[in-house]
N, C-alpha and C positions, 0 to 999 in steps of 0.2 A: 231447258228443252225448248221453250218457246222461240228463242232466236234461231235455233237450228231448224225447227219445223218451218218457220217462215222462210229461211234461206233455202231449204229443200224445195218449198213450193215455188219460190222465185226462180230457182235454177230450172225447175221443171217447166215453167212457163216460157223460158227463153231458149231451151235447148231441145225439147221433145216436140213431137207432132202435136197438133191441136187436140186430137182425141186422147193421146196418152198424157198430155200435159194436164188435162182436166182430171184424169184419173189419179195422177200423182198428187196434184194439189188437193183434190177431194179427200184422199186417204190421209194426207198430212194434216188437213183440217180436222178430220175425225180423230186422229191421234191427239191433237192438241186439245180438243173438246173433252176427250176421255181423261186426259191428264189433269185438266182443270177440275174434273169431277172426282179426282183421286182414284181413278180406276186404272192402275198401272198395267194390269194384264191386257185390257182392251187397248190401251194407248200403245203398248209395245206391239201388239198384233197389227193394229192399223198402220203403225209406223213401218213395220216390216212389209206390209202390203204396198205401201208407197215406195219403199226401197226396191221391191221386186219389180214394180212397174217402171221405175226409173232405170233399173239395171237392164231390162229388156229393151228400152228405148234408146239407151246410150250406145255409142260406137265402142268397139274394142279399143282399149288403150293399154299402154304398158307404162306403169309408174315406177318410180324409185329404182331406176336401173343403176346398179353399182358394180364396180369391179371389186371383188372380195378375196379374202384369204380363206374364209370358211362361212358356212351357213348351216343352221340346224333347225330352222323353223321360220314362220312368218315374222318378219321384223327382227329376227335373231341372226345377225351376221357380223363379221369383222371386215370392215372396209379396208382395202389396200391404201397405203399412204400415197401412192402415185400410180400412174398407168404405164410405168416403164418395166419392160420385161427383158430377160436374157434370151438369146436364141434357144428355141426348143421349149421354153417355159410356157405352161398352159395359162390361158386367161380364163378366169372363173367369173361369171356374171350372176348377179342376183337381180330379180325383177319381180314386180307385182302386177300381173295382168288384171284388168277389170273390164266388165261389160261382155264377158264371154257367155255363150249359151250352154244349155244343159241337154245332153242326150240321155239315153237309157242303156244300161248294161245288160238287160235281160234278166237280172236278178232282183229287180225292184229298186235299184239304186239310180241316182242321178249320176251322169258321167260328164266330166269336164275333159276335153281333149284338145290340146294345143301343140303346135309345132312352129319352128322358126326356120327361115331361109337366111343366108348370110351372103353379102357381097363385100369383098375387101377392096379398098381403094387406097392409092397413094395419097399423100397430103395434097397434091395438086389435082386430085380427082380422077386419075387414071385407074380404070377398072383392072384389077389383077386376077380376079376369079370369083365365082359364085358357087354356093353349095346349097342344095335344096334339102329340106327336112333334116337340118343339122342336129336339132335336138327336139325331143318330144316329151310332153308330160301328159299323163292320164291319171285322173283321180275319180274314184267311185265313192259316193257318199249318199246317205239317206237325206241329207239336207242340201240346200242350195248354198254351198260354201262360197263366201265372199272373200275371206282372208286366205289367199293362196299365193304361194311364191313359186317361182320357176328358177331353178339353178341350172346354168348352162356352162359346161366346160368346153372351151374352144382351143383347139391346137392350131397354132400359126407357124408350126415348124417349117423351116425352109425359107422364110422371109428374111431378106437381108436387113441389116441395121437401117432404121429410118422411122419416120412418123407415118401412121396409117389411120384410116377411118374404117370402121366396121358398120355397115348399114344392114340392119336386120328387118325382116318382115315377119311378124307373128300371124299365124293363121288359126282360126277357130274351126275345128272340124265339125262342130254342131251348128254352124251358121256360115254365112258367106262373109263374115266380118274378118278384116285384116287390120293390123296396126304396125306402122313403121316405127323404128327407134334406132338411134345411132350412138356409138361410143368411139372414142379415139384411144389409140395406144401407140406406144413406141417400143421398138426393138433396138437394144444397144449391143454393140459388139465388143 
């Protein structure tokens, strides 16, 4: 745990604002001290407080974007062997957003709410079309869930054979944060 706590503190000092960097580093140091005293409960509580401060300070980001055949949970998916599709075949994306905010659902739950916009471009960069709020995920939970996945089904029906780029922009409805991400695909005829 010690190397990770040190890495967390170092990351906090280089990426967050001065005020939150101090909070993150302080909580990580408290977690390390509790762990050295064999107080696992306090160590984990302090570590989670450091994680919460880091999460609030970080930008929205989209990790582990994969074109998949299926997904049934966080980290549980079957990746496609390639990004080649037949005309009319649906593209299914798996992604893991991080750094999102939490709202309230009025029932005592935290609420995560994200959506994506899509712009499709040719291989040479010519814009073919844009779609707003193409997909949306909303999750209510008593906890501040960090392991969340977003599965997005994209229909590119009508595109002629060729290579394309899909530029996405994820929006967090609970903050002003956005995160771009891109994936390539090919339609064969």
